[in-house]
MITOR-773951 format. One record per residue: residue number from 1; x, y, z of N, C-alpha, C in turn. Coordinates in pm, whole numbers, plus 50000, padded with zeros to 5 digits. Example, Ala and Ser with C-alpha at 12.3 -4.5 7.8 and 13.67 -1.06 7.14 Angstrom:
# residues 2
{1 {51319 49431 50780} {51230 49550 50780} {51320 49670 50780}}
{2 {51285 49775 50708} {51367 49894 50714} {51290 50003 50787}}
//
This chain:
# residues 390
{1 {87397 19170 60988} {87469 19266 60926} {87516 19337 61026}}
{2 {87430 19311 61148} {87488 19419 61292} {87619 19409 61302}}
{3 {87720 19308 61274} {87774 19245 61324} {87924 19343 61213}}
{4 {87879 19384 61076} {87959 19453 61018} {87939 19609 61070}}
{5 {87808 19626 61065} {87810 19765 61099} {87872 19833 61229}}
{6 {87914 19726 61363} {88007 19781 61473} {88105 19736 61428}}
{7 {88136 19662 61340} {88276 19683 61294} {88322 19798 61246}}
{8 {88228 19832 61102} {88279 19964 61053} {88277 20053 61164}}
{9 {88190 20112 61233} {88193 20203 61352} {88287 20198 61413}}
{10 {88344 20101 61399} {88446 20085 61572} {88574 20085 61470}}
{11 {88571 20115 61363} {88679 20116 61276} {88726 20010 61175}}
{12 {88647 19949 61098} {88667 19879 60988} {88759 19938 60904}}
{13 {88739 20087 60852} {88810 20129 60741} {88962 20095 60785}}
{14 {89001 20111 60917} {89127 20006 60939} {89210 19918 60847}}
{15 {89064 19837 60831} {89114 19735 60739} {89180 19843 60612}}
{16 {89090 19909 60623} {89168 19911 60432} {89291 19990 60447}}
{17 {89376 20018 60569} {89537 19998 60581} {89597 19879 60565}}
{18 {89550 19807 60531} {89601 19682 60501} {89624 19664 60328}}
{19 {89727 19576 60304} {89741 19607 60126} {89589 19496 60105}}
{20 {89559 19611 59983} {89424 19534 59906} {89423 19393 59837}}
{21 {89330 19354 59831} {89332 19256 59805} {89347 19266 59652}}
{22 {89391 19165 59548} {89368 19130 59399} {89268 19064 59338}}
{23 {89178 19088 59274} {89084 19002 59260} {89155 18959 59116}}
{24 {89140 18790 59127} {89161 18674 59045} {89071 18770 58903}}
{25 {89145 18704 58768} {89029 18758 58653} {88996 18603 58619}}
{26 {88999 18482 58675} {88970 18378 58665} {88924 18305 58792}}
{27 {88794 18247 58787} {88760 18238 58906} {88780 18078 58955}}
{28 {88904 18024 58876} {88931 17935 58943} {89091 17941 59002}}
{29 {89099 18034 58967} {89237 18068 58990} {89221 18067 59192}}
{30 {89377 18000 59229} {89429 17992 59349} {89486 18073 59398}}
{31 {89479 18151 59423} {89602 18262 59521} {89677 18218 59601}}
{32 {89588 18170 59724} {89616 18107 59840} {89539 18051 59904}}
{33 {89573 17924 60010} {89415 17909 60070} {89492 17961 60223}}
{34 {89408 18010 60264} {89382 18045 60426} {89363 17922 60504}}
{35 {89423 17921 60647} {89376 17849 60717} {89230 17827 60773}}
{36 {89211 17658 60732} {89080 17625 60739} {89089 17455 60840}}
{37 {89005 17446 60941} {89027 17340 60960} {88871 17293 60975}}
{38 {88904 17134 60928} {88804 17046 60881} {88724 17030 61023}}
{39 {88588 17077 60985} {88495 17013 61101} {88447 17205 61169}}
{40 {88519 17257 61140} {88490 17427 61237} {88382 17454 61190}}
{41 {88302 17498 61281} {88230 17569 61232} {88219 17704 61078}}
{42 {88289 17766 61108} {88290 17854 61003} {88337 17759 60871}}
{43 {88429 17692 60866} {88458 17668 60765} {88326 17535 60684}}
{44 {88260 17497 60775} {88158 17415 60723} {88059 17505 60685}}
{45 {88061 17643 60746} {87941 17745 60719} {87980 17801 60555}}
{46 {88127 17867 60535} {88167 17866 60418} {88146 17751 60331}}
{47 {88184 17691 60319} {88172 17545 60232} {88045 17552 60178}}
{48 {87918 17535 60292} {87733 17575 60245} {87780 17699 60144}}
{49 {87764 17791 60183} {87793 17953 60128} {87863 17924 59995}}
{50 {87990 17912 59985} {87987 17914 59831} {87956 17823 59786}}
{51 {87882 17690 59845} {87790 17550 59754} {87685 17619 59671}}
{52 {87647 17727 59779} {87491 17786 59709} {87491 17838 59614}}
{53 {87589 17979 59620} {87680 18048 59555} {87685 18005 59379}}
{54 {87788 17894 59427} {87793 17823 59237} {87680 17790 59183}}
{55 {87567 17726 59276} {87474 17654 59205} {87363 17737 59135}}
{56 {87436 17908 59173} {87326 17988 59136} {87441 18182 59147}}
{57 {87499 18115 59066} {87594 18230 59055} {87548 18436 59103}}
{58 {87413 18415 58974} {87371 18510 59027} {87257 18577 59106}}
{59 {87249 18515 59194} {87156 18493 59243} {87184 18592 59416}}
{60 {87143 18674 59428} {87168 18841 59480} {87155 18764 59611}}
{61 {87080 18694 59651} {87076 18675 59800} {87229 18592 59847}}
{62 {87207 18496 59757} {87329 18429 59821} {87502 18465 59813}}
{63 {87483 18556 59712} {87612 18626 59725} {87604 18717 59764}}
{64 {87553 18772 59855} {87536 18907 59925} {87530 18796 60143}}
{65 {87486 18687 60101} {87532 18650 60207} {87709 18587 60228}}
{66 {87730 18522 60124} {87872 18509 60121} {87955 18607 60135}}
{67 {87896 18679 60071} {88073 18829 60072} {88046 18865 60246}}
{68 {87897 18901 60272} {87879 18938 60426} {87955 18850 60494}}
{69 {87993 18691 60500} {88083 18660 60599} {88202 18640 60554}}
{70 {88218 18686 60473} {88396 18701 60446} {88378 18846 60519}}
{71 {88338 18915 60492} {88394 19067 60548} {88355 19061 60708}}
{72 {88280 18980 60777} {88314 18930 60934} {88423 18883 60914}}
{73 {88475 18789 60871} {88556 18695 60902} {88734 18810 60914}}
{74 {88718 18899 60774} {88820 19031 60754} {88809 19106 60899}}
{75 {88703 19113 60935} {88713 19214 61019} {88770 19168 61180}}
{76 {88711 19019 61235} {88776 18974 61319} {88955 18913 61298}}
{77 {88964 18935 61170} {89119 18835 61173} {89162 18960 61164}}
{78 {89106 19076 61092} {89258 19149 60999} {89276 19078 60885}}
{79 {89252 19012 60828} {89307 19029 60713} {89221 18990 60556}}
{80 {89319 19093 60492} {89216 19157 60367} {89191 19056 60240}}
{81 {89231 18956 60265} {89237 18876 60150} {89117 18805 60156}}
{82 {88984 18802 60278} {88899 18816 60280} {88789 18861 60211}}
{83 {88838 19013 60167} {88771 19113 60134} {88805 19055 59965}}
{84 {88914 19006 59935} {88894 18982 59782} {88794 18862 59750}}
{85 {88792 18783 59840} {88676 18696 59786} {88540 18734 59811}}
{86 {88526 18811 59902} {88358 18902 59897} {88378 18997 59758}}
{87 {88468 19072 59793} {88460 19130 59570} {88435 19005 59450}}
{88 {88483 18917 59481} {88477 18796 59377} {88345 18746 59364}}
{89 {88247 18764 59508} {88157 18656 59458} {88032 18804 59418}}
{90 {88050 18938 59390} {87985 19043 59422} {88020 19052 59242}}
{91 {88074 19005 59167} {88127 19019 59041} {88006 18997 58915}}
{92 {87919 18945 58936} {87862 18997 58848} {87713 19097 58815}}
{93 {87754 19165 58906} {87691 19260 58929} {87758 19449 58935}}
{94 {87892 19411 58894} {87991 19493 58875} {87936 19652 58826}}
{95 {87915 19759 58852} {87884 19828 58815} {87745 19932 58779}}
{96 {87604 19795 58819} {87529 19793 58808} {87457 19888 58924}}
{97 {87404 20002 58873} {87320 20075 59009} {87183 20010 58980}}
{98 {87148 19919 58945} {87006 19907 58984} {87027 19754 59031}}
{99 {87153 19736 59132} {87149 19584 59150} {87039 19585 59290}}
{100 {86993 19469 59307} {86919 19441 59487} {87011 19528 59545}}
{101 {86903 19596 59689} {86992 19669 59796} {87138 19566 59848}}
{102 {87120 19494 59856} {87175 19364 59939} {87313 19338 59871}}
{103 {87302 19397 59747} {87433 19383 59617} {87475 19545 59674}}
{104 {87418 19631 59686} {87480 19729 59682} {87552 19803 59789}}
{105 {87483 19739 59924} {87529 19760 60027} {87702 19661 60054}}
{106 {87673 19544 60010} {87840 19501 60006} {87905 19544 59946}}
{107 {87888 19573 59846} {87929 19627 59731} {88005 19797 59788}}
{108 {87930 19838 59846} {88034 19956 59911} {88056 19909 60019}}
{109 {88087 19819 60068} {88232 19810 60140} {88375 19772 60125}}
{110 {88293 19707 60018} {88444 19689 59914} {88471 19779 59844}}
{111 {88415 19877 59847} {88453 20025 59728} {88512 20127 59876}}
{112 {88444 20143 60011} {88535 20206 60099} {88663 20149 60109}}
{113 {88693 19973 60143} {88783 19902 60167} {88938 19978 60093}}
{114 {88903 19983 59955} {88980 20054 59890} {88976 20194 59866}}
{115 {88966 20272 59940} {88922 20391 59999} {88830 20455 59886}}
{116 {88778 20425 59824} {88695 20500 59669} {88543 20551 59770}}
{117 {88534 20607 59881} {88464 20634 59979} {88326 20714 59879}}
{118 {88348 20799 59764} {88275 20868 59665} {88164 20761 59640}}
{119 {88263 20636 59563} {88172 20540 59510} {88043 20481 59634}}
{120 {88146 20447 59728} {88051 20406 59881} {87968 20480 59889}}
{121 {87969 20602 59887} {87868 20683 59951} {87715 20657 59900}}
{122 {87798 20679 59739} {87678 20646 59660} {87605 20519 59647}}
{123 {87687 20422 59660} {87588 20287 59656} {87550 20293 59809}}
{124 {87586 20352 59870} {87510 20352 59997} {87374 20416 59983}}
{125 {87359 20567 59908} {87247 20597 59908} {87186 20546 59816}}
{126 {87178 20464 59743} {87148 20369 59650} {87017 20247 59726}}
{127 {87102 20225 59794} {87033 20124 59919} {86974 20154 59984}}
{128 {86992 20306 60031} {86911 20346 60120} {86781 20413 60047}}
{129 {86793 20456 59940} {86638 20458 59856} {86626 20327 59834}}
{130 {86647 20219 59797} {86586 20092 59776} {86540 20057 59890}}
{131 {86576 20088 60018} {86504 19992 60145} {86512 20105 60224}}
{132 {86406 20226 60270} {86407 20282 60336} {86417 20284 60460}}
{133 {86350 20123 60539} {86384 20119 60666} {86477 20050 60718}}
{134 {86583 20048 60626} {86746 19959 60627} {86815 20107 60747}}
{135 {86850 20040 60892} {86981 20126 60931} {87092 20111 60869}}
{136 {87143 19985 60849} {87266 19999 60770} {87328 20072 60692}}
{137 {87255 20066 60565} {87332 20245 60494} {87330 20318 60515}}
{138 {87242 20380 60591} {87270 20548 60663} {87387 20476 60784}}
{139 {87414 20408 60842} {87521 20392 60950} {87639 20419 60912}}
{140 {87670 20310 60765} {87764 20350 60699} {87815 20461 60659}}
{141 {87684 20513 60595} {87757 20635 60547} {87829 20722 60661}}
{142 {87741 20724 60773} {87757 20806 60904} {87949 20766 60902}}
{143 {87961 20673 60934} {88094 20622 60958} {88183 20668 60857}}
{144 {88144 20664 60679} {88239 20699 60613} {88293 20871 60621}}
{145 {88187 20920 60671} {88177 21086 60688} {88263 21119 60826}}
{146 {88257 21043 60904} {88366 21023 61018} {88508 21061 60975}}
{147 {88508 20940 60903} {88646 20907 60863} {88703 20997 60793}}
{148 {88643 21079 60727} {88633 21198 60617} {88663 21301 60715}}
{149 {88570 21316 60861} {88592 21388 60896} {88484 21503 60884}}
{150 {88409 21486 60794} {88271 21562 60789} {88198 21557 60883}}
{151 {88164 21573 61023} {88107 21568 61150} {87958 21599 61116}}
{152 {87917 21760 61033} {87809 21801 60996} {87691 21658 60929}}
{153 {87738 21628 60813} {87719 21523 60723} {87680 21347 60814}}
{154 {87794 21341 60886} {87767 21204 60977} {87660 21268 61073}}
{155 {87650 21377 61119} {87544 21412 61204} {87425 21373 61149}}
{156 {87382 21429 61039} {87265 21410 60911} {87260 21292 60941}}
{157 {87336 21200 60925} {87281 21060 60877} {87241 21030 61041}}
{158 {87320 21062 61130} {87214 20981 61261} {87124 21013 61312}}
{159 {87089 21091 61268} {86938 21186 61245} {86873 21116 61190}}
{160 {86902 21096 61067} {86769 20978 60981} {86774 20864 61049}}
{161 {86901 20796 61135} {86884 20666 61140} {86785 20663 61314}}
{162 {86835 20771 61375} {86690 20803 61518} {86589 20668 61493}}
{163 {86461 20746 61419} {86334 20623 61390} {86372 20518 61312}}
{164 {86449 20496 61236} {86480 20374 61196} {86556 20265 61264}}
{165 {86597 20278 61347} {86754 20198 61394} {86731 20165 61558}}
{166 {86777 20124 61653} {86769 20052 61786} {86796 20169 61803}}
{167 {86759 20143 61939} {86845 20296 62069} {87015 20274 62032}}
{168 {87041 20152 62108} {87209 20159 62132} {87237 20169 61941}}
{169 {87208 20144 61838} {87261 20219 61735} {87291 20337 61717}}
{170 {87127 20399 61698} {87103 20539 61736} {87196 20639 61785}}
{171 {87192 20577 61904} {87275 20654 62023} {87456 20659 62029}}
{172 {87498 20563 61981} {87555 20480 61963} {87690 20589 61793}}
{173 {87563 20636 61716} {87600 20698 61631} {87605 20828 61659}}
{174 {87498 20913 61731} {87545 21037 61766} {87599 21052 61866}}
{175 {87672 20965 61937} {87765 20978 62015} {87926 20992 62004}}
{176 {87894 20873 61860} {88055 20864 61767} {88100 21043 61746}}
{177 {88000 21087 61706} {87994 21204 61668} {88039 21304 61794}}
{178 {87968 21304 61876} {87974 21400 61933} {88074 21379 62021}}
{179 {88121 21287 62068} {88324 21240 62071} {88415 21287 62070}}
{180 {88405 21300 61902} {88483 21357 61794} {88460 21508 61815}}
{181 {88400 21605 61852} {88379 21745 61840} {88335 21816 61961}}
{182 {88440 21729 62025} {88434 21824 62154} {88366 21836 62328}}
{183 {88270 21670 62280} {88190 21684 62367} {88218 21478 62427}}
{184 {88304 21456 62495} {88365 21336 62458} {88315 21308 62590}}
{185 {88304 21362 62720} {88242 21301 62845} {88068 21287 62858}}
{186 {88009 21393 62779} {87899 21401 62740} {87836 21246 62668}}
{187 {87925 21243 62577} {87894 21111 62513} {87901 21015 62521}}
{188 {88090 20983 62640} {88081 20871 62705} {87923 20839 62778}}
{189 {87878 20922 62846} {87716 20896 62948} {87680 20872 62871}}
{190 {87599 20924 62782} {87532 20861 62699} {87515 20744 62632}}
{191 {87612 20723 62608} {87689 20602 62489} {87656 20469 62637}}
{192 {87711 20525 62766} {87722 20398 62896} {87589 20381 62920}}
{193 {87483 20477 62965} {87377 20434 62998} {87283 20382 62856}}
{194 {87323 20435 62779} {87220 20313 62631} {87255 20208 62649}}
{195 {87406 20156 62724} {87483 20003 62727} {87383 19926 62836}}
{196 {87395 20039 62977} {87294 19926 63049} {87191 19902 63061}}
{197 {87135 20009 62979} {86953 19928 62947} {86927 19860 62848}}
{198 {87041 19791 62786} {87027 19670 62720} {87163 19570 62818}}
{199 {87131 19482 62906} {87206 19434 62953} {87201 19285 62888}}
{200 {87088 19285 62835} {87036 19099 62740} {87104 19169 62577}}
{201 {87187 19248 62559} {87169 19216 62390} {87304 19164 62421}}
{202 {87327 19138 62275} {87387 19005 62274} {87539 19059 62248}}
{203 {87689 18933 62279} {87825 18960 62262} {87843 19100 62169}}
{204 {87759 19048 62043} {87847 19107 61925} {87796 19266 61940}}
{205 {87662 19305 62001} {87595 19426 62008} {87666 19520 62085}}
{206 {87777 19493 62184} {87831 19501 62319} {87938 19565 62254}}
{207 {87947 19476 62132} {88144 19511 62144} {88152 19659 62146}}
{208 {88109 19720 61981} {88141 19835 61958} {88115 19928 62097}}
{209 {88009 19926 62184} {88012 20027 62291} {88145 20021 62360}}
{210 {88151 19913 62390} {88202 19886 62517} {88389 19933 62474}}
{211 {88427 19918 62324} {88535 19970 62265} {88573 20087 62264}}
{212 {88434 20182 62246} {88483 20299 62193} {88416 20377 62319}}
{213 {88376 20315 62482} {88365 20352 62600} {88541 20346 62639}}
{214 {88571 20228 62593} {88771 20294 62655} {88788 20337 62624}}
{215 {88798 20393 62510} {88837 20493 62397} {88861 20677 62447}}
{216 {88725 20639 62482} {88666 20847 62533} {88719 20839 62653}}
{217 {88746 20710 62744} {88751 20681 62873} {88908 20687 62888}}
{218 {88969 20664 62817} {89106 20671 62759} {89153 20786 62801}}
{219 {89125 20860 62660} {89120 20993 62606} {89102 21146 62761}}
{220 {89012 21107 62853} {88949 21184 62893} {89066 21112 63028}}
{221 {89161 21055 63035} {89256 21079 63090} {89250 20951 63250}}
{222 {89054 20846 63228} {89052 20806 63337} {89086 20655 63286}}
{223 {89245 20663 63325} {89305 20494 63284} {89209 20355 63320}}
{224 {89189 20407 63492} {89139 20272 63513} {88998 20196 63456}}
{225 {88900 20285 63421} {88791 20307 63392} {88777 20262 63249}}
{226 {88911 20286 63128} {88930 20246 63018} {88991 20097 63057}}
{227 {89063 20068 63092} {89079 19955 63119} {88965 19833 63144}}
{228 {88933 19899 63248} {88758 19781 63289} {88682 19794 63147}}
{229 {88668 19892 63055} {88573 19891 62945} {88649 19749 62824}}
{230 {88793 19830 62819} {88828 19704 62725} {88865 19567 62809}}
{231 {88850 19496 62864} {88882 19403 62975} {88733 19339 62931}}
{232 {88620 19395 62996} {88477 19363 62993} {88446 19334 62821}}
{233 {88509 19400 62756} {88542 19405 62549} {88540 19273 62549}}
{234 {88714 19248 62600} {88783 19103 62558} {88691 18965 62621}}
{235 {88613 19018 62751} {88579 18883 62809} {88429 18827 62664}}
{236 {88412 18891 62633} {88285 18902 62560} {88269 18770 62449}}
{237 {88443 18737 62441} {88463 18635 62356} {88433 18631 62199}}
{238 {88432 18757 62162} {88396 18804 62008} {88559 18855 61922}}
{239 {88666 18748 61867} {88753 18815 61770} {88773 18923 61703}}
{240 {88811 19005 61762} {88765 19180 61656} {88920 19247 61699}}
{241 {88936 19227 61495} {89072 19282 61511} {89109 19440 61556}}
{242 {88997 19484 61530} {89026 19637 61625} {88982 19668 61757}}
{243 {88951 19634 61819} {88964 19544 61973} {89108 19514 62005}}
{244 {89146 19430 61896} {89265 19456 62017} {89372 19471 61934}}
{245 {89414 19572 61865} {89487 19653 61822} {89494 19839 61931}}
{246 {89352 19831 61918} {89288 19954 62010} {89396 19921 62128}}
{247 {89330 19786 62159} {89370 19755 62330} {89490 19783 62378}}
{248 {89615 19720 62260} {89705 19731 62253} {89822 19787 62264}}
{249 {89733 19964 62153} {89779 20047 62188} {89777 20154 62335}}
{250 {89614 20097 62345} {89658 20179 62518} {89748 20094 62620}}
{251 {89762 19968 62594} {89850 19888 62655} {90022 19987 62629}}
{252 {90027 20007 62499} {90160 20017 62515} {90222 20193 62578}}
{253 {90087 20266 62528} {90098 20355 62624} {90112 20409 62757}}
{254 {90071 20303 62851} {90122 20255 62939} {90213 20182 62974}}
{255 {90316 20125 62923} {90431 20072 62883} {90395 19939 62994}}
{256 {90339 19894 62906} {90294 19738 62933} {90302 19662 62811}}
{257 {90419 19672 62765} {90505 19603 62638} {90380 19430 62607}}
{258 {90532 19368 62737} {90454 19222 62811} {90361 19162 62742}}
{259 {90277 19294 62798} {90078 19191 62777} {90067 19181 62610}}
{260 {90137 19305 62544} {90048 19307 62382} {90125 19206 62348}}
{261 {90254 19145 62392} {90300 19008 62348} {90189 18933 62319}}
{262 {90181 18921 62438} {90027 18835 62521} {89905 18795 62435}}
{263 {89884 18908 62419} {89730 18937 62395} {89763 18954 62213}}
{264 {89846 18973 62131} {89875 18953 62013} {89900 18841 61941}}
{265 {89961 18740 62079} {89962 18641 62020} {89923 18535 61853}}
{266 {89967 18478 61802} {89905 18464 61643} {89882 18593 61588}}
{267 {89877 18708 61597} {89841 18791 61543} {89911 18833 61395}}
{268 {89950 18747 61370} {90085 18821 61304} {90018 18869 61125}}
{269 {89920 18785 61095} {89869 18801 60914} {89830 18961 60910}}
{270 {89774 19011 61033} {89692 19134 61012} {89821 19217 61015}}
{271 {89817 19368 60921} {89953 19461 60917} {89906 19522 61035}}
{272 {89824 19526 61107} {89751 19631 61206} {89828 19597 61348}}
{273 {89804 19451 61367} {89809 19388 61504} {90025 19333 61498}}
{274 {90058 19275 61340} {90239 19329 61405} {90270 19422 61385}}
{275 {90233 19545 61386} {90285 19658 61384} {90264 19639 61525}}
{276 {90181 19664 61598} {90155 19628 61785} {90293 19522 61812}}
{277 {90295 19408 61776} {90394 19291 61801} {90509 19401 61799}}
{278 {90525 19420 61680} {90703 19498 61632} {90731 19639 61766}}
{279 {90629 19692 61733} {90669 19806 61870} {90691 19740 62011}}
{280 {90628 19625 62054} {90581 19586 62206} {90747 19489 62173}}
{281 {90785 19450 62089} {90900 19305 62089} {91035 19451 62115}}
{282 {91007 19586 62010} {91107 19669 62027} {91127 19742 62203}}
{283 {91051 19764 62229} {91016 19810 62364} {91064 19703 62515}}
{284 {91099 19593 62438} {91163 19527 62570} {91241 19458 62510}}
{285 {91336 19500 62349} {91469 19475 62300} {91462 19347 62268}}
{286 {91374 19269 62224} {91366 19099 62192} {91396 19114 62059}}
{287 {91455 19002 62039} {91585 18994 61888} {91427 18957 61818}}
{288 {91315 18897 61839} {91181 18882 61692} {91139 19052 61678}}
{289 {91169 19121 61764} {91131 19293 61684} {91188 19349 61569}}
{290 {91269 19238 61520} {91301 19280 61371} {91291 19216 61299}}
{291 {91250 19069 61327} {91173 18919 61251} {91044 19007 61199}}
{292 {91026 19086 61334} {90842 19159 61289} {90868 19316 61192}}
{293 {90966 19393 61270} {90983 19473 61116} {91028 19448 60992}}
{294 {91125 19325 60976} {91149 19320 60819} {91008 19248 60757}}
{295 {90935 19182 60808} {90812 19140 60753} {90713 19247 60743}}
{296 {90698 19403 60824} {90614 19450 60773} {90664 19551 60662}}
{297 {90816 19586 60646} {90852 19650 60526} {90861 19554 60419}}
{298 {90827 19447 60413} {90783 19345 60324} {90681 19366 60263}}
{299 {90633 19370 60313} {90459 19406 60261} {90442 19537 60230}}
{300 {90497 19639 60299} {90480 19754 60185} {90565 19775 60130}}
{301 {90689 19714 60080} {90776 19725 59947} {90644 19710 59832}}
{302 {90635 19545 59890} {90526 19481 59763} {90406 19576 59732}}
{303 {90303 19611 59888} {90178 19732 59835} {90268 19818 59698}}
{304 {90345 19881 59745} {90442 19979 59682} {90442 19941 59506}}
{305 {90469 19863 59476} {90517 19787 59391} {90383 19724 59324}}
{306 {90281 19689 59375} {90151 19723 59293} {90091 19856 59293}}
{307 {90179 19959 59366} {90067 20079 59334} {89963 20096 59442}}
{308 {90006 20014 59515} {89869 20053 59674} {89895 20167 59751}}
{309 {89788 20214 59786} {89830 20333 59907} {89723 20371 60026}}
{310 {89687 20237 60026} {89613 20199 60140} {89627 20142 60271}}
{311 {89731 20166 60293} {89811 20127 60429} {89907 20221 60481}}
{312 {89856 20367 60431} {90018 20465 60439} {89973 20519 60625}}
{313 {89879 20451 60711} {89898 20575 60827} {90009 20438 60905}}
{314 {89942 20307 60898} {90072 20199 60969} {90212 20207 60843}}
{315 {90226 20204 60784} {90336 20279 60695} {90420 20364 60823}}
{316 {90336 20458 60787} {90381 20619 60862} {90462 20556 60994}}
{317 {90350 20476 61062} {90418 20456 61215} {90526 20342 61239}}
{318 {90550 20303 61083} {90664 20174 61102} {90795 20225 61069}}
{319 {90779 20358 60957} {90883 20431 60894} {90972 20494 61057}}
{320 {90879 20553 61129} {90874 20649 61243} {90946 20605 61375}}
{321 {90836 20492 61389} {90894 20409 61537} {90958 20301 61504}}
{322 {90961 20272 61423} {91076 20086 61376} {91164 20145 61258}}
{323 {91223 20238 61219} {91302 20241 61117} {91358 20376 61134}}
{324 {91308 20505 61216} {91350 20664 61262} {91377 20682 61113}}
{325 {91259 20675 61078} {91287 20741 60936} {91209 20888 60893}}
{326 {91218 21004 60994} {91118 21033 60997} {91064 21149 60849}}
{327 {91137 21195 60773} {91072 21243 60682} {91033 21138 60571}}
{328 {91039 20984 60586} {90969 20913 60519} {90830 20926 60597}}
{329 {90832 20900 60740} {90708 20899 60768} {90600 20988 60759}}
{330 {90723 21113 60776} {90605 21278 60714} {90531 21209 60569}}
{331 {90625 21186 60513} {90605 21138 60380} {90468 21081 60390}}
{332 {90440 20991 60391} {90309 20908 60454} {90207 20905 60506}}
{333 {90220 21012 60595} {90116 21090 60703} {90064 21128 60599}}
{334 {90172 21251 60527} {90067 21377 60475} {89975 21267 60358}}
{335 {90057 21203 60309} {89944 21153 60169} {89838 21040 60279}}
{336 {89851 20999 60330} {89721 20902 60427} {89670 21060 60450}}
{337 {89683 21157 60484} {89582 21241 60545} {89481 21284 60426}}
{338 {89541 21235 60305} {89450 21334 60185} {89298 21238 60216}}
{339 {89320 21107 60201} {89207 21010 60219} {89166 20975 60383}}
{340 {89186 20981 60474} {89161 20966 60584} {89226 21054 60691}}
{341 {89090 21103 60790} {89133 21237 60875} {89073 21177 61047}}
{342 {89087 21047 61087} {89044 21014 61200} {89184 21051 61322}}
{343 {89133 21055 61436} {89262 21111 61537} {89386 21053 61526}}
{344 {89333 20905 61445} {89491 20790 61478} {89556 20865 61365}}
{345 {89509 20900 61232} {89571 20951 61138} {89599 21121 61132}}
{346 {89536 21190 61256} {89636 21316 61277} {89728 21295 61419}}
{347 {89722 21210 61468} {89843 21178 61577} {89953 21123 61485}}
{348 {89980 21042 61410} {90099 20976 61324} {90119 21136 61266}}
{349 {90062 21184 61201} {90065 21315 61081} {90169 21404 61254}}
{350 {90111 21432 61335} {90160 21542 61382} {90284 21483 61468}}
{351 {90292 21349 61506} {90445 21295 61563} {90545 21309 61427}}
{352 {90483 21283 61322} {90626 21301 61211} {90662 21414 61184}}
{353 {90540 21521 61187} {90584 21645 61129} {90672 21667 61257}}
{354 {90642 21691 61414} {90746 21714 61485} {90917 21649 61514}}
{355 {90916 21488 61459} {91054 21451 61451} {91137 21495 61358}}
{356 {91049 21550 61230} {91121 21599 61069} {91121 21742 61148}}
{357 {91060 21792 61246} {91044 21950 61302} {91009 22033 61149}}
{358 {90916 21963 61120} {90860 22093 60997} {90714 22082 61028}}
{359 {90724 22213 61114} {90589 22243 61132} {90481 22290 61069}}
{360 {90556 22328 60937} {90397 22352 60811} {90344 22221 60764}}
{361 {90407 22105 60751} {90357 21971 60734} {90232 21943 60854}}
{362 {90257 22006 60981} {90143 21960 61057} {90023 22054 61032}}
{363 {90039 22139 60966} {89910 22210 60918} {89761 22162 60913}}
{364 {89749 22064 60827} {89623 22015 60837} {89560 21972 60966}}
{365 {89658 21887 60997} {89626 21796 61124} {89562 21886 61235}}
{366 {89661 22021 61238} {89639 22121 61370} {89489 22157 61376}}
{367 {89520 22226 61166} {89366 22315 61209} {89215 22181 61213}}
{368 {89276 22080 61181} {89137 21974 61269} {89124 22004 61385}}
{369 {89212 21994 61449} {89250 22036 61601} {89178 22106 61661}}
{370 {89191 22241 61601} {89108 22382 61610} {88983 22343 61601}}
{371 {88977 22293 61507} {88777 22312 61416} {88695 22203 61510}}
{372 {88754 22065 61477} {88715 22018 61538} {88643 21977 61687}}
{373 {88781 22038 61797} {88747 22065 61930} {88743 21918 62014}}
{374 {88853 21814 61933} {88864 21706 61981} {88934 21703 62107}}
{375 {88920 21636 62192} {88994 21627 62336} {89042 21500 62340}}
{376 {89185 21541 62320} {89274 21412 62402} {89404 21511 62405}}
{377 {89430 21443 62539} {89607 21522 62657} {89713 21533 62527}}
{378 {89701 21405 62477} {89798 21385 62392} {89845 21479 62286}}
{379 {89740 21465 62178} {89725 21562 62088} {89744 21673 62110}}
{380 {89690 21737 62230} {89686 21866 62264} {89848 21914 62261}}
{381 {89918 21791 62335} {90045 21820 62356} {90146 21808 62285}}
{382 {90098 21735 62160} {90201 21757 62003} {90181 21843 61921}}
{383 {90054 21890 61939} {90069 22030 61874} {90114 22162 61984}}
{384 {90100 22129 62075} {90212 22251 62129} {90340 22239 62119}}
{385 {90377 22134 62080} {90536 22115 62090} {90570 22153 61914}}
{386 {90489 22148 61816} {90483 22156 61705} {90488 22306 61661}}
{387 {90338 22370 61784} {90345 22524 61757} {90523 22588 61833}}
{388 {90589 22499 61926} {90663 22550 61948} {90756 22585 61822}}
{389 {90815 22498 61796} {90921 22491 61684} {90905 22607 61599}}
{390 {90791 22672 61575} {90778 22797 61530} {90829 22921 61493}}
//
């Protein structure tokens, strides 16, 4: 379960900006077969887990283990269809508030994926009461509050974590809040020191701290340090969608588009990675840029036809940076801000408002920037430009 926590805390909600999975009404319905290689350890493992659940469909432990594995795959590959499979495994417990804690926990992940944050928080609260010694429900509640920019609530969850979680999780949680509320350098130092005290930690345990340290150093303007942390994270050999698109954003910011194409090669199934591939290809004026952009547009159009609004941050960037549609980008960014209020959400709202020359639309992001104390030269620069339009 640790892998699921670090993935979420480092941005699993970013999976929520992908197209949401359609849950089949019939378990026998085949929607699409995802890539699988005979003999591949992951394929063999999934086959065993599916067989175990098929033999006992109401076995909570078997359902939770299969759903957990699907979520881990979604995190690694950025493919939201795996989440649909996880939801299907949990169907016998739909709406049950007295479900076993492991079911409540995994169900909460599916609910936050669909941006049902209230429902996810409720499930996590039930799971925490059922198993007070488990750190995971508290960690995920903190992460949801962070996405909502409810920093006092997130801090309270981190405080509850201290006596029941490992040092790395507890410090990671509180440092995450600190870094978002005006104490980036102190948060960086605390998290870096905690990681240094755990040289024997598993690669999966090091992934989230290294990725967050890289982002903190980047925000502080310490580019070589950020680069080192990103490379250290990649060297762990743990496939992680958030790490890949975060490092890709860093490279794009440094004008290193060619490296992005190499980094993300084969990542077209993930909308977040496909967007970065399109941006890099466009920066290099490559013909494939239009193919990438067209594919993104088709995915967003299909999601709109299904009535989904779970990918608005990426759609706003697509409209602004690849289609030059400032008004459309601003509409998507404003709608996105109603649910998600992380720094990336603020950035795209500010950029779209600036491009559309609509300073009033940027008001919520400007208010967040002032009240949170979030430290970012880039966001402060955008805010100053927008205020100059008034």
